[in-house]
C-alpha positions as a Python dict, from the first residue, in 0.01 Angstrom:
ca = {
    (1, 'M'): (0, 0, 0),
    (2, 'E'): (5, 194, -349),
    (3, 'A'): (-357, 235, -324),
    (4, 'L'): (-300, 434, 1),
    (5, 'V'): (-37, 644, -127),
    (6, 'L'): (-262, 753, -421),
    (7, 'L'): (-547, 806, -196),
    (8, 'V'): (-343, 1051, 18),
    (9, 'I'): (-202, 1234, -294),
    (10, 'F'): (-572, 1245, -394),
    (11, 'G'): (-684, 1385, -78),
    (12, 'G'): (-423, 1657, -77),
    (13, 'I'): (-479, 1756, -435),
    (14, 'A'): (-841, 1791, -330),
    (15, 'F'): (-763, 1979, 4),
    (16, 'A'): (-522, 2210, -182),
    (17, 'I'): (-812, 2287, -437),
    (18, 'A'): (-1081, 2359, -197),
    (19, 'H'): (-847, 2568, 27),
    (20, 'F'): (-692, 2797, -212),
    (21, 'L'): (-977, 2829, -475),
    (22, 'G'): (-1280, 2734, -288),
    (23, 'W'): (-1283, 2983, -13),
    (24, 'K'): (-1241, 3288, -268),
    (25, 'R'): (-1563, 3178, -434),
    (26, 'Q'): (-1937, 3139, -323),
    (27, 'I'): (-1905, 2761, -334),
    (28, 'G'): (-1703, 2755, -17),
    (29, 'F'): (-1456, 2509, 113),
    (30, 'G'): (-1694, 2222, 196),
    (31, 'W'): (-1863, 2179, -140),
    (32, 'S'): (-1534, 2248, -322),
    (33, 'F'): (-1385, 1954, -128),
    (34, 'F'): (-1675, 1719, -152),
    (35, 'F'): (-1669, 1776, -557),
    (36, 'C'): (-1293, 1742, -554),
    (37, 'L'): (-1333, 1406, -393),
    (38, 'F'): (-1620, 1242, -557),
    (39, 'L'): (-1583, 1414, -900),
    (40, 'S'): (-1224, 1393, -923),
    (41, 'P'): (-993, 1697, -857),
    (42, 'I'): (-1036, 1781, -1227),
    (43, 'G'): (-1452, 1800, -1184),
    (44, 'G'): (-1392, 1971, -868),
    (45, 'F'): (-1182, 2234, -1012),
    (46, 'I'): (-1411, 2299, -1297),
    (47, 'T'): (-1721, 2320, -1073),
    (48, 'T'): (-1519, 2545, -833),
    (49, 'M'): (-1396, 2780, -1112),
    (50, 'L'): (-1751, 2804, -1236),
    (51, 'S'): (-1865, 2933, -915),
    (52, 'R'): (-1907, 3295, -869),
    (53, 'K'): (-1647, 3501, -671),
    (54, 'Y'): (-1738, 3552, -305),
    (55, 'Y'): (-1776, 3938, -354),
    (56, 'D'): (-2006, 3912, -660),
    (57, 'P'): (-2388, 3954, -570),
    (58, 'N'): (-2574, 3613, -449),
    (59, 'P'): (-2733, 3447, -743),
    (60, 'E'): (-3117, 3493, -830),
    (61, 'P'): (-3380, 3231, -754),
    (62, 'S'): (-3379, 2997, -1069),
    (63, 'T'): (-3635, 2744, -1150),
    (64, 'S'): (-3396, 2591, -1410),
    (65, 'K'): (-3125, 2531, -1146),
    (66, 'K'): (-3389, 2347, -950),
    (67, 'V'): (-3514, 2136, -1224),
    (68, 'W'): (-3165, 2032, -1324),
    (69, 'G'): (-3074, 1955, -974),
    (70, 'W'): (-3389, 1723, -937),
    (71, 'I'): (-3307, 1551, -1243),
    (72, 'L'): (-2942, 1481, -1134),
    (73, 'I'): (-3059, 1358, -791),
    (74, 'V'): (-3339, 1122, -959),
    (75, 'F'): (-3119, 987, -1219),
    (76, 'F'): (-2807, 942, -1024),
    (77, 'S'): (-3000, 828, -711),
    (78, 'L'): (-3097, 514, -939),
    (79, 'S'): (-2724, 482, -1031),
    (80, 'V'): (-2631, 462, -666),
    (81, 'I'): (-2873, 203, -586),
    (82, 'G'): (-2765, -6, -925),
    (83, 'Q'): (-2386, 35, -802),
    (84, 'F'): (-2482, -104, -442),
    (85, 'M'): (-2657, -393, -615),
    (86, 'R'): (-2377, -468, -839),
    (87, 'I'): (-2139, -479, -540),
    (88, 'G'): (-2382, -676, -332),
    (89, 'N'): (-2417, -939, -636),
    (90, 'G'): (-2030, -987, -608),
    (91, 'L'): (-1964, -783, -910),
    (92, 'A'): (-1734, -540, -713),
    (93, 'D'): (-1453, -430, -930),
    (94, 'A'): (-1288, -101, -986),
    (95, 'Y'): (-1569, 16, -1226),
    (96, 'A'): (-1845, -40, -990),
    (97, 'Y'): (-1664, 171, -692),
    (98, 'N'): (-1581, 430, -958),
    (99, 'G'): (-1944, 470, -1082),
    (100, 'L'): (-2050, 471, -708),
    (101, 'F'): (-1832, 776, -625),
    (102, 'M'): (-1906, 939, -953),
    (103, 'A'): (-2290, 906, -893),
    (104, 'I'): (-2266, 1021, -520),
    (105, 'G'): (-2084, 1312, -642),
    (106, 'F'): (-2372, 1400, -917),
    (107, 'V'): (-2641, 1357, -650),
    (108, 'G'): (-2447, 1624, -439),
    (109, 'L'): (-2420, 1822, -762),
    (110, 'G'): (-2799, 1801, -802),
    (111, 'I'): (-2848, 1908, -419),
    (112, 'Y'): (-2604, 2203, -488),
    (113, 'L'): (-2773, 2301, -789),
    (114, 'I'): (-3115, 2304, -589),
    (115, 'E'): (-2976, 2528, -321),
    (116, 'L'): (-2813, 2738, -575),
    (117, 'G'): (-3155, 2782, -743),
    (118, 'N'): (-3260, 2929, -421),
    (119, 'G'): (-3038, 3201, -407),
    (120, 'K'): (-2809, 3046, -159),
    (121, 'N'): (-2454, 3160, -92),
    (122, 'F'): (-2241, 2891, 73),
    (123, 'N'): (-1931, 3093, 144),
    (124, 'T'): (-2069, 3296, 440),
    (125, 'E'): (-1755, 3346, 631),
    (126, 'A'): (-1545, 3482, 323),
    (127, 'L'): (-1811, 3767, 316),
    (128, 'S'): (-1707, 3894, 653),
    (129, 'K'): (-1335, 3906, 574),
    (130, 'T'): (-1239, 4241, 413),
    (131, 'D'): (-890, 4178, 350),
    (132, 'E'): (-923, 4127, -22),
}
């Protein structure tokens, strides 16, 4: 029961960060919420705040971001496989699940960096608003 209460609080904090900060930045609500869930609200907050504001110019295509994205995907995909093997072998403890969530979060960060390296702006709905 306590775990469910903590999960609801954790999800509420993640939603608040994504709603109040993510939509004001090029990262958008979806990616901000993803990072808050899988990298913890602190990691999601840092990632969201490092993103450009929505009215800044779109990022230039960057090869280094794509390379770092692929490095993260390859390395942490191996970690995801390892955590699944650990859980499958009956070694499922809090560290295995925590490691699995963090690895999924870093694979998502790699995908985000590859798309960002292509010059993509994820928050297209904020660009159509002119109230701020």
